[in-house]
Structure formats: C-alpha cells, structure tokens
C-alpha positions, -999 to 999 in steps of 0.1 A, spaced: -1 0 2 12 34 -5 27 54 21 4 79 39 20 118 29 35 134 58 11 161 57 -16 134 72 1 123 101 -20 123 131 -10 158 158 2 143 189 -3 181 203 -40 177 198 -40 145 214 -20 157 246 -39 186 243 -70 167 252 -58 142 274 -45 171 298 -84 188 295 -99 154 304 -71 154 332 -83 188 349 -121 177 345 -117 148 359 -94 164 390 -121 191 392 -150 162 396 -129 151 421 -127 183 442 -162 191 440 -175 148 442 -186 137 472 -169 124 504 -158 89 512 -177 80 541 -209 57 528 -209 22 512 -207 28 473 -235 18 449 -223 -17 443 -232 -42 467 -202 -64 460 -177 -73 484 -151 -51 462 -121 -33 472 -137 4 467 -177 -10 484 -165 12 512 -145 43 495 -120 60 512 -118 91 490 -135 114 468 -117 94 441 -129 59 450 -163 74 454 -162 80 417 -146 52 406 -174 31 426 -201 44 407 -202 25 380 -180 -7 365 -145 8 372 -148 -7 409 -141 -42 391 -114 -27 374 -100 -14 407 -100 -52 419 -83 -67 393 -61 -40 396 -57 -46 431 -49 -81 426 -40 -98 389 -43 -131 402 -82 -125 406 -84 -135 443 -99 -108 453 -125 -111 427 -131 -146 432 -138 -134 469 -163 -110 464 -181 -135 439 -179 -165 460 -214 -169 455 -219 -155 420 -186 -174 396 -203 -166 365 -208 -131 377 -169 -131 387 -155 -147 354 -177 -124 331 -157 -91 352 -126 -106 347 -128 -118 310 -116 -78 305 -87 -80 323 -64 -49 303 -76 -24 321 -72 -34 354 -36 -47 344 -32 -10 338 -39 3 369 -21 -25 387 9 -10 365 -3 27 373 -7 19 415 29 4 413 17 -33 422 -21 -27 433 -12 2 461 -45 10 473 -43 48 481 -29 47 439 -53 26 427 -83 51 415 -60 79 404 -40 50 386 -80 48 364 -84 87 363 -52 87 345 -59 59 323 -94 74 313 -77 106 305 -53 87 284 -84 72 270 -97 103 257 -62 113 238 -55 81 224 -91 80 208 -86 114 195 -56 103 180 -71 70 167 -94 92 151 -70 115 132 -51 81 122 -78 64 107 -83 95 86 -43 100 75 -48 60 66 -59 73 37 -38 103 30 -63 129 43 -66 153 74 -95 148 100 -118 176 105 -127 172 139 -111 145 160 -114 156 194 -157 154 192 -145 119 199 -150 130 236 -184 140 231 -194 106 220 -224 97 247 -201 68 254 -169 89 259 -189 112 281 -200 83 306 -165 78 311 -158 115 322 -190 106 351 -174 75 363 -142 72 353 -117 39 351 -146 22 324 -130 -3 296 -155 7 270 -133 39 257 -103 27 260 -115 -10 239 -128 15 215 -101 36 209 -79 2 203 -104 -10 176 -106 23 161 -65 23 157 -62 -13 145 -85 -4 123 -59 26 109 -29 1 113 -45 -24 90 -58 9 63 -20 15 60 -12 -20 50 5 -29 88 -15 -62 91 2 -76 118 2 -46 143 -39 -52 134 -37 -85 148 -17 -80 178 -40 -41 189 -77 -61 175 -67 -91 200 -54 -60 232 -93 -43 220 -112 -75 225 -94 -83 263 -102 -49 270 -140 -53 261 -150 -85 239 -177 -70 216 -149 -49 200 -146 -79 180 -173 -72 159 -151 -39 144 -123 -67 138 -155 -90 119 -163 -60 100 -130 -53 83 -124 -92 79 -155 -97 65 -149 -65 39 -116 -73 30 -123 -110 26 -148 -102 0 -124 -80 -17 -98 -96 -17 -106 -133 -23 -85 -147 4 -91 -161 39 -60 -139 52 -83 -110 66 -99 -142 87 -68 -138 111 -78 -105 121 -112 -126 143 -92 -157 147 -65 -146 167 -84 -123 189 -108 -148 193 -76 -175 201 -62 -151 229 -98 -143 245 -106 -182 248 -72 -187 259 -73 -163 285 -109 -172 297 -100 -206 300 -70 -190 326 -102 -176 342 -122 -207 342 -92 -227 361 -94 -195 386 -131 -188 393 -146 -225 380 -171 -207 356 -173 -191 321 -175 -157 310 -208 -166 294 -224 -180 324 -231 -141 328 -226 -123 299 -258 -141 283 -281 -123 305 -273 -93 283 -286 -109 252 -322 -113 241 -341 -124 214 -342 -101 182 -358 -68 189 -373 -77 224 -346 -64 248 -346 -29 222 -387 -25 224 -387 -33 263 -358 -8 270 -378 21 247 -402 22 270 -379 30 299 -363 59 277 -354 97 287 -343 124 272 -304 110 273 -315 79 263 -333 95 227 -305 119 222 -278 93 221 -304 66 201 -301 96 177 -263 101 180 -259 63 170 -282 66 142 -268 95 126 -234 78 132 -246 45 113 -261 65 78 -229 83 80 -207 52 80 -232 37 54 -231 68 35 -193 68 28 -197 40 2 -165 24 22 -166 -14 20 -153 -19 59 -173 8 75 -199 -1 58 -200 -38 72 -190 -23 104 -217 -6 111 -237 -39 95 -227 -61 120 -232 -36 151 -271 -32 138 -270 -73 139 -258 -76 175 -275 -46 185 -309 -62 173 -300 -86 201 -292 -68 233 -315 -71 258 -331 -47 278 -303 -41 305 -283 -27 280 -307 -8 262 -329 6 291 -305 38 297 -279 59 274 -249 56 290 -253 11 284 -261 15 249 -241 39 245 -206 22 262 -214 -10 237 -220 9 206 -193 30 211 -166 21 184 -192 28 155 -190 65 172 -161 73 167 -153 54 128 -182 78 116 -158 102 124 -134 91 99 -159 104 71 -152 136 84 -121 146 70 -102 175 40 -79 170 18 -40 173 30 -20 204 26 1 183 1 -31 168 -19 -49 201 -20 -13 213 -39 -9 186 -58 -44 193 -73 -39 229 -77 -4 227 -96 -23 200 -118 -48 224 -119 -25 248 -137 -4 231 -159 -38 216 -181 -42 261 -179 -13 269 -196 -11 275 -232 3 246 -253 37 261 -273 
C-alpha cells in the first residue's frame, strides 16, 4: 500500500491537549464530588465498596470498581472472593482484564491509595488516544481529520468522564487504532491491537469482524480472517485461565445481557428519557454516515453492529450509557468520514489544474 503523506500524520499535540483537558475536568470533579464515608453503590464486596477517598467514590459509581479489583490483585483472588456466590459474574468481569492490568501497573503493584488515581490517569489518556486514533484512521487514506476532538463528546465517551475507570472507551480507541493500522497495511500490528481491544472489551471483535468480512470479499482471500481468529483465540485462552481460577465461564453471566431479536430494544425504549433519545439519535446518525461513505469496511462494521444491537437485552437498552458504551466504536469510526484533503493533496491538485490551464507552446 502507498505510504501516507507526511502532512496527514496524526497531531500528537492535539491528543496531548485533549488528555490534559480531560485530566483537569476529572480533577475538578474529584474536588467537587461527594466525600467518602458511605458505602458505594455496588452491593458486591469489592475493594471500593467502602470508598476511602473522593476518587474512589467516583470510580465506584459504575464498573470501574471491578477493574480496581483486578488492579489490586491480577491473580483474581480478590474478585473470586467478592463473587464467591456468583462465579459466573466473576468470570464475566475477569474476561476484560486489560484496564485492570494497566491499573495494577499504574498503582505500582496494586497499592490501594494509587488505584483510583491510576484509573483517572488511564481515563484521561484514553481520551487522548481516541482523538489520536480518529486522526490516524483518516490519515490512513492520506487525509486530515476535521473534528477529531469531537470523539470525547460522543455519548459512550462522556459517561467515563462521570464514572472513570470504565473499559469501553479504551477498547473502542484500541479498535479504531487497529482499523487505521490495517488500512496502512500493517496487518500484524492490526491483529495484535485487535487482540488487545478484545481483551479490554470483547464486543470490539465486531470491528475486527466487519473489517475481515469486507477484506475477504474484496481480496477473495482468507488471510483477513486472522483479524478475528487471533483475537478470539487470545480471548478464549485467557478465559480458560479465568475458568481455572474462578470455576466458571464468562458467558454464564454475559448471556444475560442478550435477548431475542428486537425484544430488548422494544422493552428498553419503554423506559427511555431524554438522554436515551439523544444517544439513540447520535447512533442513528453515525450509522447513516458510515453507510453513506460507501467504504466497504465501514459499511460492514456498521452492519454487524446493527445485527448485534438487535439482540442486546433490556438491561443494555434501558439506559443511554448502557447501549452508548457497547456501540461506542461506531460513534468514533463515523468521524472518519469527516475529513479534508491534506495540504499536499490540495497543492498537487492545484498544480495539476495550473498545468492544464497553461497554453500549449
């Protein structure tokens, strides 16, 4: 594949600015947030069930507490103990280990005072990574992203600014970055990053699946299937380890989030409020934008996400941050359609036009 123009390369400065901005926003929330002292909203006996700091209160709002548990003990002993009466739940949470592993590293080996701050840093860096990945996805075709920082305003991204430590934005950013790598012919790196994305959140395999389907159709080759086969193999290998530790498989709890086609959506809509309507509207727009590009890979990714969305259960569809998080990759990938030609491409076009306009000798 031809190399992309130098002018099309992602702007690290913008990603860094977004990271710093997200970090400052999170810091303000900590300072203005509720003080510790009361039990967290989760009933499980997690490490942050009794928050000891304002940062821990924020992380414990949603699933960040599970990744703190993995960060405190990557061997899953704490998580298994917390879910002693629900091994399926432990296996489901442990099937997404990457955020917890990063929290363990960021907290210098699982030190509790550093766990919540580490998850805050990971969240801020994720915002910058998502912005960079959108730029890189557009640059893979030799163009410039118009509004890459809009990535942080997508509903699936906004929720992590309210409840830091979620895995979904990080997984989506990884999958978009892998999409760009594949576009630039770096197939091996794309396979590796899709594997990391799936171990961060398994539903990102839909992105790899859409890319593989489109590429196999176009090339009439089975090689693109490795974009799916290798991540799935890595995911199953890790979950075999999890099964040995907690005594259950991830799908024993994860299956509860699925339903017969359309039933979960219909039941969920009955519970919607304004934010759910707005998020659904954003999703419809992003899917239409992806389809209208005419890009085979983006179309395939949109299609497989629609099929998956139709079998998501009421528990996912009833709140905006539920379906917004699961379908976050399409929200980010739609931004790849918002681009402008690079300065080099524009200059080349102008040169050609000028030459054509010159009178012949």
